Backbone as a ProteinNet text record, in pm:
[ID]
protein_1_A
[PRIMARY]
MTRSSSNTASRPLAGAAWILVAAVGFSAAWVFIRLASETIHPFALVFWRNIAGLMFILPLVLRDPAIASPNRWKSHAVRSTSGVIGMFTMFYAVANAPMATVQAITFAAPIFATAGAALFLGETLRARRVGALLVGFAGILVVLRPGMQPLTPGIISAIIAAGSIAFSIIAIKRLVGLARPMAVVFWSFALPVLPTFFVALAFWTTPSGVAWLYILGIGAGTLIAQTATVRAFAIAEATAVMPYDFVRFGITVAIGALLFGEPADATTLIGGAIILGSAIYLAYREAVLARKGPASAPKLD
[TERTIARY]
1492.2	1451.1	1392.7	1459.2	1408.9	1426.3	1340.6	1351.2	1367.6	1441.4	1468	1437.7	1347.5	1306.2	1206.8	1191.7	1090.6	949.7	939.5	810	763.9	854.4	814.3	795.6	879.5	871.2	739.5	678.6	561.9	431.2	441	320.6	324.6	371.3	378	244.3	142.4	9.6	-50.3	-29.4	-77.2	-6.4	128.5	206.1	159.9	132.1	82.4	-53.8	-137.5	-267.8	-249.8	-157.6	-135.1	-80.9	4.4	58.9	-54	-150.3	-262.2	-349.7	-363.7	-436.6	-358.9	-228.1	-147	-161.3	-167.7	-183.5	-316.4	-422	-549.8	-542.8	-480.1	-464.9	-387.4	-273.7	-191.2	-268.1	-330.5	-401.1	-516.1	-590.4	-699.4	-647.5	-535.1	-475.2	-438.9	-382.8	-340	-461.4	-573.4	-694.7	-736.8	-735.4	-778	-678.7	-551.6	-450.2	-478.7	-505.8	-527.5	-653.9	-759.8	-884.3	-869.9	-803.4	-789.9	-698.3	-599.4	-504.7	-569.6	-693.8	-758.9	-791.2	-800.1	-831.4	-729.5	-641.8	-542.2	-405.1	-307.1	-170.2	-120.8	-51.1	-1.1	82.9	159.9	244.6	160.9	45.6	-46.9	-114.7	-138.9	-205.3	-113.4	14.9	103.5	80.8	62.5	30	-101.9	-202.6	-336.7	-330.9	-247.5	-231.9	-187.6	-89.9	-40.1	-142.5	-216.2	-320.4	-427.9	-475.1	-575.7	-530.3	-407.7	-352.3	-346.2	-304.4	-299.1	-436.1	-537.4	-673	-713.5	-679.1	-720.4	-637	-513.2	-426.7	-437.3	-491	-501.9	-574.2	-688.1	-751.2	-656.7	-570.6	-476.8	-376.5	-332.3	-235.5	-297.5	-423.6	-491.1	-507.6	-531.7	-545.3	-409.3	-306.5	-172.5	-71.3	-54.3	35.2	180.6	218.6	358.5	388.7	285.7	309.7	377.6	343.7	402.6	527.2	583	706.6	817.7	893.2	1000.7	1126.8	1121.6	1238.9	1284.7	1418.3	1479.8	1430.1	1407.4	1352.1	1447.4	1577.3	1671.5	1662.4	1649.4	1632.4	1501.4	1390.9	1265.4	1280	1356.1	1372.2	1446.7	1550.3	1625	1530.2	1451.9	1359.2	1253.8	1206.1	1102.4	1151.5	1280.9	1337.1	1330.5	1374.9	1365.2	1221.3	1135.2	994.6	926	963.5	900.3	931.1	1062.3	1095.2	1022.3	1015.2	945.2	799	730.9	590.1	568	646.3	625.6	641.9	748.9	773.6	673.5	632.6	537.2	401.2	354.6	223.2	225.2	335.3	343.1	339	414.1	418.6	280.9	209.1	79.2	-19.6	-4.6	-92.9	-62.8	60.7	98.5	160.4	165.7	224.3	131.1	138.4	58.1	84.3	-22.6	-10.5	72.3	52.3	127.9	276.1	315.1	457.3	514.4	442.8	487.9	504.5	410	416.6	535.3	558.1	671.1	805.2	816.2	940	962.8	852.3	873.8	901.1	871.3	913.4	1063	1133.8	1280.3	1342.6	1260.1	1314.5	1404.8	1369.3	1459.4	1590.5	1585.9	1706.5	1797.7	1741.2	1820	1872.6	1789.4	1827.8	1951.1	1949.9	2065.4	2192.6	2180.8	2295.7	2340.8	2243.2	2276.2	2337.9	2297.6	2358	2504.1	2533.2	2674.6	2756.7	2696.9	2770.5	2784.7	2677.2	2676.1	2693.9	2657.4	2667.5	2781.7	2847.7	2962.1	2922.9	2800.2	2760.2	2830.1	2870.8	2943	2844.4	2863	2782.1	2871.5	2829.3	2903.3	2823.9	2870.2	2825.9	2674.1	2604.7	2464.1	2381.6	2408.9	2331.8	2368.4	2495.3	2531.3	2458.7	2446.9	2370.2	2225.4	2164.8	2024.1	2005.6	2105.4	2095.6	2098.9	2185.8	2193.5	2065.3	2007.1	1878.4	1769	1768.5	1670.1	1683.2	1808.1	1826.1	1791.4	1810.9	1768.4	1616.9	1544.8	1401	1355.2	1431.7	1400.1	1413.1	1518.1	1537.2	1428.6	1380.4	1270.6	1144	1116.9	1001.2	1021.4	1138.9	1163.4	1182.8	1241.6	1267.7	1333.2	1452.4	1514.3	1538.8	1505.4	1518.8	1395.5	1307	1188.1	1061.5	1066.6	953.6	1010.1	935.4	987.3	998.6	1105.3	1122.9	1056.2	927.8	844.5	872.9	831.9	851.8	783.9	671.2	608.8	694.4	755.6	841.5	967.2	1024.8	1143.5	1110.7	993.6	947.8	935.1	887.1	873.8	1010.1	1110.9	1246.3	1300.3	1282.5	1329.1	1259.6	1128.2	1048.3	1103.2	1138.3	1192.9	1324.1	1410.5	1532.6	1512.2	1411.9	1378.9	1326	1241.3	1189.6	1306	1403	1516.9	1597	1612	1681.8	1603.1	1470.5	1390.6	1410.7	1424	1448.5	1581.1	1685.2	1815.4	1804.6	1733.5	1719.1	1644.3	1538.9	1454.4	1522	1625	1703.8	1757.9	1785.4	1839.4	1729.3	1603.7	1494.1	1439.5	1471.7	1419	1464.5	1364.1	1396.7	1419.3	1424.7	1447.7	1323.6	1230.1	1107.4	988.5	877.2	754.3	700.7	645	597.9	498	403.7	305	369.8	478.1	549.6	611	661.6	717.4	608.1	491.5	377.8	333.8	323.1	282.2	375.2	505.6	599.5	612.7	576.7	582.1	472.8	370.4	267.4	294.6	348.3	359.7	475	593.3	712.4	705.1	643.7	644.4	539.2	452.1	347.3	398.6	493.7	541.8	611.6	714	778.9	685.6	593.9	502.1	400.5	369.1	281	344.1	472.6	539.1	548.8	572.5	577	437.8	336.8	199.3	152.2	203.3	161	186.6	293.8	330.2	236	159.9	72.3	-72.3	-105.4	-226.3	-354.2	-443.7	-582.2	-665.5	-759.1	-841	-935.5	-932.4	-1019.9	-1163	-1249.6	-1393.2	-1470.1	-1589.4	-1679.2	-1619.2	-1624.3	-1578.9	-1429.9	-1353.3	-1208.5	-1177.6	-1261.1	-1237.1	-1249.1	-1343.1	-1358.4	-1233.6	-1183.3	-1060.5	-943	-933.3	-823.7	-835.3	-953.9	-976.2	-941.4	-976.6	-939.6	-790.2	-718.5	-568.8	-512.6	-558.9	-509.9	-541.4	-666.2	-702.2	-629.7	-616.4	-549.7	-402	-334.3	-190.8	-171.8	-258.7	-245.6	-267.2	-374.2	-394.1	-278.2	-229.9	-121.1	7.9	42.3	166	153.9	36.4	18.2	20.9	-42.1	-46.8	94.7	171.8	312.3	394.5	384.5	459.6	418.4	293.6	242.6	297.9	295.8	346.9	488.1	574.6	715	747.7	652.1	669.9	643.8	565.9	528	575.6	639.4	684.5	808.3	892.1	1009.8	966.5	1054.6	1027.6	1009.1	1094.1	1086.1	950.9	881.9	753.9	639.2	652.8	542.6	560.7	685.1	709.9	645.2	643.2	580.1	435.6	367.1	226.3	210.4	321	313.3	284.3	306.2	279.9	130.1	48.4	-94.9	-120.7	-41.1	-54.2	-33.6	62.5	83.6	-36.6	-92.9	-216.6	-330.1	-350.1	-456.5	-436.3	-312.7	-280.7	-301.8	-260	-280.2	-428.5	-505.9	-654.3	-715.2	-673.8	-733.5	-694.1	-569.1	-524.6	-605.7	-632.3	-705.2	-853.3	-915.3	-1060.9	-1110.4	-1037.4	-1083.8	-1022.3	-900.5	-832.3	-787.4	-832.4	-801.5	-654.5	-581.7	-438.3	-402.6	-436.5	-402.4	-250.2	-199.8	-58.7	-14.1	98.7	147.3	230.1	253	321.2	463.7	530	666	671.6	576.8	569.3	541.9	453.4	421.8	545	612.8	730.4	841.7	864.6	963.3	930.9	801.3	761.4	786.1	756.9	776.6	923.7	1014.4	1154	1205.9	1158.5	1200	1159.4	1030.3	982.8	1054.1	1078.6	1152.1	1288.5	1357.5	1489.8	1482.5	1383.3	1363.4	1342	1256.8	1228.5	1351.8	1435.3	1556.3	1653	1664.9	1751.1	1706.6	1573.8	1521.4	1556.8	1550	1584.1	1729.1	1817.6	1961.5	1992.2	1922.7	1941.3	1900	1786.1	1741.3	1838.5	1892	1990.4	2112	2165.7	2284.9	2260.4	2139.8	2104.3	2101.1	2053.4	2050.4	2192.8	2274.5	2408.9	2500	2477.1	2565	2689.5	2756.3	2872.2	2987	2999.3	3111.2	3100.5	2977	2960.1	2907.7	2905.4	2858.2	2945.8	2887.1	2963.2	3047.3	3151.1	3243.9	3176	3090.6	3018.8	2869.2	2827.4	2687.3	2600.8
312.9	318.5	454.7	533.9	663.9	687.7	778.6	819.1	968	1019.9	1158.6	1228.9	1185.7	1250.8	1357.2	1447	1551.5	1491.4	1379.8	1314.1	1272.7	1214.4	1168.1	1283.2	1390.8	1503	1581.8	1567.8	1647.8	1583.5	1462.8	1393.6	1347.6	1431.4	1389.2	1360.3	1435.9	1415.3	1281.1	1247.6	1115.8	1002.1	1023.4	920.9	907.8	1020.8	1017.5	946.7	970.1	902.4	751	706.5	563.7	506.4	580.4	533.1	520.2	614.4	603.8	481.6	449.8	329.2	204.8	207.3	96.9	83.6	194.7	189.4	121.3	150.8	86	-62.7	-95.7	-235.5	-320.4	-267.2	-342.5	-356.9	-250.9	-252.2	-354.3	-355.6	-449.5	-592.5	-617.6	-750.4	-794.8	-702.1	-736.7	-778.5	-708.4	-744.1	-889	-919.7	-1051.1	-1159.6	-1125.6	-1220.9	-1254.7	-1147.4	-1170.5	-1253.6	-1226	-1299.2	-1441.9	-1462.9	-1597.1	-1679.7	-1622	-1698.5	-1758.7	-1722.7	-1788.6	-1930.6	-1971.7	-2110	-2171.7	-2089.2	-2138.6	-2083.4	-2172.9	-2132.2	-2022.8	-1920.7	-1816.1	-1865.8	-1973	-2023.8	-2083.8	-2143.1	-2192.4	-2077.5	-1970.5	-1853.7	-1789.5	-1802.2	-1747.9	-1814.6	-1948.9	-2017.8	-1968.5	-1958.9	-1917.6	-1774.2	-1689.3	-1555.9	-1550.8	-1636.2	-1640.4	-1689.2	-1793	-1847.4	-1741.6	-1676.8	-1578.1	-1456.4	-1414.7	-1304.2	-1340.3	-1464.1	-1502.1	-1506.9	-1548.8	-1549.2	-1408.3	-1309.7	-1172.5	-1111.9	-1150.2	-1092.4	-1169.7	-1290.7	-1370.4	-1301.2	-1229.9	-1162.3	-1060.2	-992.9	-902	-976.1	-1091	-1171.2	-1222.7	-1268	-1315.1	-1205.7	-1088.4	-972.3	-926.1	-939.7	-895.5	-998.8	-1105.9	-1214.1	-1172.2	-1059.8	-1015.5	-992.7	-971.5	-956.1	-1077.5	-1197.8	-1319.4	-1365.9	-1277.2	-1311.2	-1349.9	-1451.7	-1498	-1414.2	-1299	-1215.9	-1180.4	-1176.7	-1141.1	-1237.1	-1363.6	-1451	-1475.3	-1468.9	-1490.1	-1379.3	-1257.6	-1142.4	-1155	-1193.6	-1218.8	-1329.5	-1434.5	-1544.2	-1501.4	-1419.8	-1365.7	-1284.7	-1195	-1114.5	-1197.5	-1302.7	-1383.4	-1466.5	-1504.1	-1585.1	-1504.2	-1377.9	-1294.2	-1265.7	-1254.4	-1226.2	-1341.3	-1464.6	-1577.2	-1573.8	-1550.6	-1542.4	-1426.9	-1311.6	-1198.2	-1226.9	-1300.3	-1332.2	-1420.5	-1527.8	-1616.5	-1543.9	-1466.4	-1397	-1283.6	-1213	-1108.7	-1158.9	-1265.8	-1321.5	-1369.4	-1433.6	-1482.6	-1366.8	-1256.6	-1141	-1076.1	-1059.3	-994.8	-1076.3	-1212.9	-1301.5	-1301.7	-1271.7	-1301.7	-1183.2	-1063.2	-950.7	-826.9	-728	-606.4	-542.5	-507.3	-456.8	-331	-239.9	-112	-136	-229.7	-260.5	-325.1	-417.1	-481.3	-377.1	-285.7	-184.5	-97.1	-52	34.2	-34.1	-160.6	-234	-248.1	-276.7	-301.8	-175.1	-59.7	68	77	-3.9	-3.5	-68.8	-129	-202.6	-119	9.2	93	121.6	124.5	149	26.4	-89.2	-213.4	-224.3	-179.5	-188.8	-102.1	18	111.1	50.1	-6.4	-66.4	-192	-267.1	-387.3	-346.9	-238.5	-196.3	-159.7	-104.3	-66.3	-193.6	-295.2	-416.1	-505.5	-523.8	-621	-569.9	-444.8	-385	-285.9	-259.1	-166.4	-19.6	13.6	152.7	233	352.7	438.1	511.7	499.5	576.7	680.1	807.7	912.2	965.2	1078.9	1127.8	1137	1195.5	1223.2	1093.1	1001.7	876.8	786.9	790.1	714.7	771.4	903.9	960.8	924.5	923.2	879.2	736.2	651.3	510.4	493.8	570.1	561.7	608.4	718.1	762.6	659.1	593.4	491.6	373.8	326.8	214.6	259.5	385.8	436.2	426.3	456.5	444	300.7	206.4	64.3	26	75.1	47.3	108.4	225.8	288.3	200.9	139.6	53.5	-77.5	-132.7	-265.5	-259.1	-146.3	-131	-255.9	-294	-418	-409.7	-515.8	-523.8	-472.2	-401.5	-348.6	-424.3	-488.2	-573.8	-697.2	-808.9	-934.2	-930.7	-1000.1	-1015.4	-1140.2	-1131	-1246.3	-1302.9	-1426.8	-1479.1	-1394.3	-1327.9	-1239.9	-1117.8	-1059.3	-943.3	-980.3	-1097.9	-1143.6	-1169	-1221.1	-1241.1	-1110	-1007.7	-877.6	-818.2	-841.3	-793	-866.1	-999.7	-1078.4	-1035.3	-1009	-964.5	-835	-739.8	-610.8	-634.7	-726.1	-757.3	-820.1	-908.8	-972.4	-874.3	-781.6	-676	-592	-564.6	-486.3	-554.9	-687.1	-760.2	-752.2	-753.9	-739.3	-603.7	-501	-364.7	-361.8	-424.6	-431.3	-509.1	-622.1	-704.8	-634.5	-560.3	-497.8	-378.8	-324.7	-216.2	-265	-395	-453.3	-474.1	-470.3	-486.7	-354.2	-242	-114.6	-81.1	-52.2	-18.1	-140.5	-260.6	-381	-468.1	-452.2	-536.5	-445.1	-487.6	-411	-413.9	-300.2	-300.7	-416.3	-442	-542.9	-682.9	-696.3	-825.8	-852.2	-749.4	-759	-806.3	-747.3	-789.5	-929.7	-967.9	-1103.9	-1208	-1189.9	-1290.5	-1296.3	-1188	-1192.1	-1284.9	-1312.4	-1411	-1546.5	-1553.1	-1678.2	-1764.6	-1701	-1784.6	-1847.6	-1783.8	-1843.6	-1955.4	-1982.5	-2078.7	-2215.9	-2268.4	-2406.3	-2418.1	-2331	-2342.3	-2321.3	-2223.2	-2200.2	-2316.3	-2382.7	-2501.5	-2607.4	-2639.8	-2747.5	-2712.8	-2583.1	-2544.5	-2555.8	-2508.9	-2510.4	-2651.5	-2752.5	-2889.2	-2928.1	-2873.2	-2911.8	-2847	-2744.4	-2671.1	-2670.9	-2769	-2765.5	-2771	-2679	-2682.9	-2638.6	-2724.1	-2681.5	-2573	-2460.3	-2347.7	-2387.8	-2328.3	-2354.1	-2227.2	-2217.9	-2107.9	-1968.2	-1884.6	-1750.1	-1735.7	-1837.8	-1835.7	-1811.9	-1863.7	-1838.8	-1693.1	-1624.7	-1480.9	-1406.3	-1450.8	-1384.7	-1403.7	-1524.4	-1554.1	-1466.3	-1452.2	-1364	-1220.5	-1182.3	-1045.6	-1025.2	-1130.2	-1121.4	-1103.4	-1186.8	-1181.4	-1048.5	-1002.8	-874.5	-758.2	-757.1	-649.2	-635.8	-752	-750	-714.4	-764.5	-728.1	-581.4	-526.1	-379.8	-300.1	-341	-267.1	-273.8	-391.3	-400.7	-329.5	-337.9	-267.9	-120	-69.2	76.7	125.8	43.7	86.2	95.6	0.6	3.9	127.3	153.6	272.7	400.7	407	529.2	557.8	462.1	481.2	492.9	455.6	472	614.9	691.7	826.7	936.5	899.6	1003.4	952.3	1046	1009.8	960.1	875.9	825.2	936.5	1037.8	1150.2	1220.6	1213.7	1283.2	1203.9	1070.2	984.9	915.6	895.4	823.6	884.9	1017.9	1078.6	1032.9	1008.2	968.7	824.9	749.6	612.5	606.1	722.1	726.4	708.8	734.7	712	562	477.5	333	301.8	371.3	353.7	394	507.9	552.2	458.3	404.9	308.6	178.2	134.8	12.4	31.8	146.8	177.1	173.3	239.9	244	104.9	24.1	-109	-194.1	-185.7	-264.1	-226.9	-98.1	-53.6	-84.6	-60.9	-67.8	-211.4	-289	-422.9	-532.1	-510.3	-620.9	-584	-468.5	-432.5	-415.6	-350.6	-333.3	-186.7	-103.6	39.6	56.4	139.1	163.7	264.3	237	334.9	441.4	549.9	666.4	629.5	538	502.4	437.1	348.4	283	388.4	483.9	584.8	672.3	710.8	797.3	720	593.8	513.3	492.5	467.4	453	579.8	696.5	823.1	843.2	807.6	824	733.8	609.9	515.2	564	605.6	652.4	782.2	869.7	992.1	962.1	868.6	831.1	770.9	683.7	623.6	727.2	828.1	934.5	1009.9	1045.5	1119.4	1037.3	907.7	825.2	823.9	822.5	832.6	963.6	1071.8	1206.8	1213.3	1161.7	1164.3	1084.8	966.3	884.2	959.3	1033.7	1112.7	1223	1291.9	1397.5	1345.1	1233.1	1174.1	1126.7	1070.3	1021.8	1133.7	1253.1	1368.8	1422.8	1422.7	1475.2	1380.8	1251.6	1152.4	1130.8	1017.6	985.3	1080.2	1147.6	1236.2	1360	1400.3	1524.8	1505.6	1380.8	1350.6	1419.6	1479.4	1555.1	1465	1517.8	1440.6	1402.8	1488.9	1457.9	1437.3	1311.3	1283.4	1298.8
-1116	-1258.4	-1284.8	-1360.6	-1391.2	-1540.9	-1590.5	-1726.8	-1728	-1825.7	-1825.1	-1956.4	-2025.9	-2148.1	-2120.4	-2214.8	-2198.1	-2200.5	-2264.6	-2273.5	-2135.1	-2058	-1926.2	-1833.5	-1847.9	-1756.4	-1775.4	-1896.6	-1924.1	-1870.8	-1813.5	-1772.8	-1627.7	-1533.5	-1397.5	-1334.6	-1368.2	-1311.1	-1350.2	-1480.5	-1524.9	-1455.6	-1438.1	-1363.4	-1223.4	-1159.9	-1019.1	-1012.4	-1111.6	-1113.2	-1123	-1205.8	-1214.4	-1081.3	-1013.4	-886	-784.7	-785.9	-696.4	-725.5	-859	-895.1	-845.8	-858.2	-804.5	-652.9	-584.5	-440.1	-399.6	-471.5	-442.4	-479.2	-589.4	-630.6	-530.6	-489.4	-392.4	-257.5	-213.2	-87.6	-90.1	-199.7	-214.7	-211	-282.2	-285.4	-143	-67.2	71.6	156.7	135.2	210.1	175.2	47.3	5.6	48.2	53.8	104.7	248.7	327.4	473.4	493.8	419	432	385.6	270.5	215.2	300.1	365.6	444.9	572.5	600.7	712.2	688	558.7	523.6	430.2	368.1	271.6	311.4	314.4	351.7	251.8	304.7	216.7	99.8	120.2	10.3	-101	-63.6	-166.5	-239.6	-169.2	-225.1	-337	-322.9	-422.2	-561.9	-558.2	-683.1	-738.7	-658	-708.3	-754.5	-693	-741.6	-890.3	-919.6	-1053.8	-1154.4	-1114.6	-1201.2	-1226.6	-1120.7	-1133.7	-1218.5	-1195.7	-1276.5	-1424.8	-1453.7	-1593.9	-1657.2	-1580.7	-1632.2	-1673.7	-1598.3	-1628	-1744.8	-1756.3	-1859.6	-1995.7	-1988.5	-2110.8	-2224.9	-2205.2	-2315.8	-2381.5	-2310.5	-2369.8	-2456.7	-2409.5	-2483.4	-2611.9	-2607.5	-2726.5	-2829.6	-2780.6	-2872.9	-2928.8	-2845	-2888.7	-2846.3	-2925	-2883.7	-2863.3	-2913.1	-2895.5	-2746.9	-2666.7	-2518.6	-2467.6	-2512.2	-2461.3	-2537.6	-2616.9	-2691.2	-2592.7	-2623.7	-2532.5	-2538.5	-2602.1	-2607.2	-2468.3	-2447.1	-2317.2	-2203.3	-2241	-2143.3	-2022.9	-2051.2	-1939.7	-1836.9	-1886.7	-1793.7	-1714	-1789.2	-1720.8	-1616.3	-1648.9	-1555.2	-1430.4	-1442.1	-1327.4	-1237.3	-1301.9	-1223.5	-1156.5	-1228.7	-1170.7	-1053.4	-1058.2	-946.3	-815.8	-822.6	-700.7	-670.1	-776	-754.6	-680	-712.7	-640.6	-494	-459.9	-319.5	-255.7	-322.6	-269.4	-249.4	-340.4	-323.9	-202.2	-192.2	-75.3	54.9	68.1	194.5	217.4	110.4	125.7	164.6	101.4	136.5	279.7	322.5	458.7	557.7	519.9	612.5	623.5	512.7	514.1	596	592.7	664.4	811.7	852.2	991.2	1063.2	1006.1	1074.3	1057.1	1143.2	1121.2	986.5	918.2	780.5	775.2	864.9	860.6	877.7	962.6	980.3	857.9	797.6	674.3	562.4	550.4	445.7	466.4	592.2	618.7	585.7	618.3	591.5	438.7	362	221.9	145.4	203.2	142.8	135	209	210.7	87.8	1.5	-114.8	-198.9	-236.7	-315	-245.2	-113.6	-35.3	-42.2	-28.1	-46.6	-188.1	-286.8	-426.1	-453.5	-398.1	-414.9	-357.3	-234.2	-172.5	-254.6	-303.2	-385	-514.5	-577.9	-706.1	-685.9	-571.8	-541.9	-520	-453.7	-423.1	-544	-621.1	-726.3	-869.6	-889.6	-1023.7	-1034.8	-926.6	-930	-938.8	-907.1	-909.9	-798.7	-829.5	-733	-647.1	-512.9	-419.3	-352.6	-358	-293.7	-176.5	-125.6	6.7	19.4	-77.9	-61.9	-58.8	-151.3	-150.5	-30.3	8.2	126.3	248.1	257.5	366.4	362.3	241.5	228.1	270.7	232.9	273.9	422.7	489.9	635	702.7	647.9	697.7	680.3	562	536.5	629.1	651.7	746.6	888.3	921.1	1053.7	1065.6	956	957.1	975.7	915.6	935.3	1082.9	1148.1	1289.7	1374.9	1332.5	1407.8	1401	1281.9	1267.8	1342.9	1334.6	1395.2	1548	1590.8	1735.8	1796.7	1746.9	1800.4	1947.2	2015.2	2159.1	2235.9	2162.2	2229.9	2189	2072.4	2030.2	1965.3	1970.5	1917	1763.8	1713.7	1569.5	1525.8	1495.9	1461.9	1323.2	1292	1159.3	1051.5	1084.3	987.7	954.2	1056.2	1038.6	961.9	997.9	922.1	780.5	753.7	613.2	539.6	605.4	543.9	505.5	590	559.9	441.4	439.2	323.3	196.9	208.6	91.3	34.5	127.3	80.8	6.4	57.9	-12.5	-148.7	-157.7	-283.9	-385.6	-338.8	-425.7	-472.3	-388	-425.3	-536.9	-526.9	-631.4	-762.7	-757.1	-873.3	-936.8	-855.2	-905.8	-982.3	-922.8	-990.8	-1120	-1119.4	-1238.4	-1346	-1307.7	-1409	-1474.9	-1412.3	-1479.9	-1613.9	-1622	-1745.5	-1847.5	-1805.5	-1900	-1951.9	-1882.6	-1920.3	-2063	-2151.1	-2286.8	-2377.5	-2317.6	-2393.6	-2407	-2315.5	-2319.1	-2304.4	-2365.8	-2354.7	-2212.7	-2164.2	-2024.8	-1992.5	-2080.7	-2053.1	-2057.2	-2136.4	-2136.5	-1995.5	-1935.5	-1800.2	-1705	-1716.6	-1631.5	-1657.8	-1785.2	-1820.1	-1767.8	-1788.1	-1744.1	-1591.5	-1526.6	-1376.9	-1321.7	-1399.1	-1361.8	-1422.1	-1543.7	-1615.6	-1567	-1554.9	-1517.3	-1381.2	-1280.3	-1150.5	-1129.5	-1231.6	-1210.4	-1172.3	-1242.6	-1217.9	-1080.5	-1054.5	-923.2	-802.2	-818.4	-704.4	-687.9	-797.2	-786.9	-702.9	-724.8	-650.5	-503.3	-472.1	-332.1	-273.6	-352.1	-300.2	-262.6	-334.4	-305.7	-162.1	-105.2	32.4	133.4	91.8	182.8	126.4	44.5	-34.6	48.1	15.6	59.6	-57.5	-101.2	-218	-179.8	-247.1	-218.3	-233.7	-153.2	-161.5	-128.2	-180.4	-144.9	-171.2	-68.5	-82	-104.9	-74	-98	-244.1	-333.7	-478.3	-511.4	-449.6	-470.3	-419.4	-304.6	-251.3	-347	-402.6	-498.8	-620.7	-672.5	-788.8	-751.9	-629.3	-584.2	-578	-529.6	-524.1	-664	-756	-894.9	-958.3	-944.3	-1003.4	-944.2	-809.7	-742.9	-780.1	-786.7	-817.3	-966	-1052.7	-1193.4	-1217.5	-1154.6	-1167.5	-1114	-996.3	-935.6	-1017.5	-1067	-1147.1	-1276.9	-1343.8	-1469.9	-1447.6	-1343	-1316	-1281.2	-1208.5	-1176.4	-1300.4	-1388	-1516.7	-1594.3	-1601.1	-1678.1	-1615.6	-1484.4	-1414.4	-1451.1	-1441.9	-1467.8	-1615.4	-1697.4	-1842.9	-1891.6	-1813.7	-1856.3	-1764	-1652.4	-1561.1	-1484.3	-1440.6	-1365.8	-1225.8	-1169.7	-1036.8	-932.4	-947.3	-849.8	-854.1	-969.5	-979	-919.7	-913.5	-876	-742.2	-700.1	-573.8	-452.5	-438.8	-322.1	-304.2	-417.2	-409	-358.9	-358.1	-306.5	-162.2	-92.8	50.3	77.3	-24.7	-11.4	20.2	-37.2	-11.7	135.8	197.9	338.5	420.2	379.1	450.8	436.3	311.7	290.4	373.5	374.2	449.7	598.4	648.7	792.2	825.1	739.2	761.2	754.7	656.3	644.3	769	808.4	926	1048.8	1066.6	1184.4	1179	1063.5	1051.6	1028.7	949.7	915.8	1005.5	1052.1	1126.8	1264.3	1316.6	1452.9	1479	1388.8	1398.2	1393.5	1490.2	1482.7	1483.5	1393.9	1385.1	1490.7	1556	1654.7	1585.4	1660.7	1603.4	1554.3	1627.6	1590.7	1451.6	1421.7	1291.2	1184.1	1210.7	1111.4	1082.3	1186.6	1169.6	1095.4	1135.6	1062.3	918.1	890	748.3	671	728.6	662.8	633.6	733.1	712.7	595.8	597.6	493.9	355.2	341	209.2	168.3	263.3	232.2	178.8	238	192	49.6	29.4	-104.5	-212.4	-178.3	-272.7	-307.2	-202.8	-228.1	-314.3	-288.8	-372.9	-520.4	-540.9	-678.8	-737.3	-660.5	-709.1	-753.7	-665.8	-699.9	-823.6	-838.2	-958.2	-1082.2	-1073.8	-1186.8	-1224.8	-1120.1	-1145.7	-1217.6	-1168.6	-1226.1	-1365.4	-1390.4	-1525.3	-1622.2	-1583.5	-1672.3	-1701.2	-1599.2	-1614.4	-1690.8	-1672.2	-1737.2	-1655.5	-1681.3	-1601.2	-1607.8	-1721.2	-1738.2	-1654.9	-1625	-1551.5	-1414.4	-1364.4	-1232.9	-1130.3	-1025.9	-926.9	-842.3	-788	-702.8	-572.2	-523.9	-404.4	-441.9	-446.3	-489.1	-369.2
[MASK]
+++++++++++++++++++++++++++++++++++++++++++++++++++++++++++++++++++++++++++++++++++++++++++++++++++++++++++++++++++++++++++++++++++++++++++++++++++++++++++++++++++++++++++++++++++++++++++++++++++++++++++++++++++++++++++++++++++++++++++++++++++++++++++++++++++++++++++++++++++++++++++++++++++++++++++++

C-alpha cells in the first residue's frame, strides 16, 4: 500500500514518527500478551483484546459516529476474517515462542502479500520483485533453520500469522481511498468480537486482579499501534517509513532478552534484517510502478 502524491512525499518525517509510535504500541501489547497468557489462554485474550480496544475507541465514535458507518462492510468483513486468524495465531506465537523469532517471521507478511497478489489478484511480478521475494524467503529460512532447530507450535503459529497478515494487506488494498482510516481501525476491533467470543468460550478463564490491567494494556497498545500505522501510511509513502519499522525489531529483541530471558542469536538478527530489507525493497518497487503507471512499467521490474 503506497501513496504517491506530493502531499505524502512532503511528510516523511511525520510518517516515520507515527511508525515509531506504532512500534512502541505493538511492543507494549506483546509484553502484556506474554504476561496475561500466564493465567489466560491466548485464544481467550484475543476476545478481550477486541473488547478493550472498543472501550478505548468508543469516545471517538461517540464524537464522530461516521467512523462506525457500515459503508464497505463487505470489504471490512473480508479483512476482519483474515485478521481474526492472524490474531489467534499471533497471540499464540507471542505466548509460546521467542519474541525475536516471532517478530522476524512476521516481518515476512509484505513478502507473502506480494506473492499472494500475484497468485490471487493477477499482479505481474518481473525480475526485480521476484528476486526480492527469493531473498525474503531466504531470510525466512535463515530464521527458521529447518533441520537445525525444532518447528514448534509457536513458530508454526507465527508463520500462519504472517500469512494471515499478508491476506489482510491484500484485502485492505481494496479499502484504500474508499474508507476512512479510523473506520478501518474501528471495524478491526468491532467485527471480530462475536466470532472470537465463541472461540474464547472453549478456553475461558475469567480474568482477575492484575490480568485486567494486562488486558487493558493489550487493547491500548494495539489501538495505538494500528492508529499510528494508519496515520503513517496516510501521510507518507511506505518506502519512506518502512525502514523505521526495524526499530520494532530492536525493541522486541530487547524486551525478550531483558524481561523474559530470551536473548536473540546472531542468526535470528541477520535473518530478520534480510526479511525486512526485502520487504522495504518490495515497497520501493511498488511505489516506483505506481508513479509510472501500467503503461510505462518497465519490462524488467
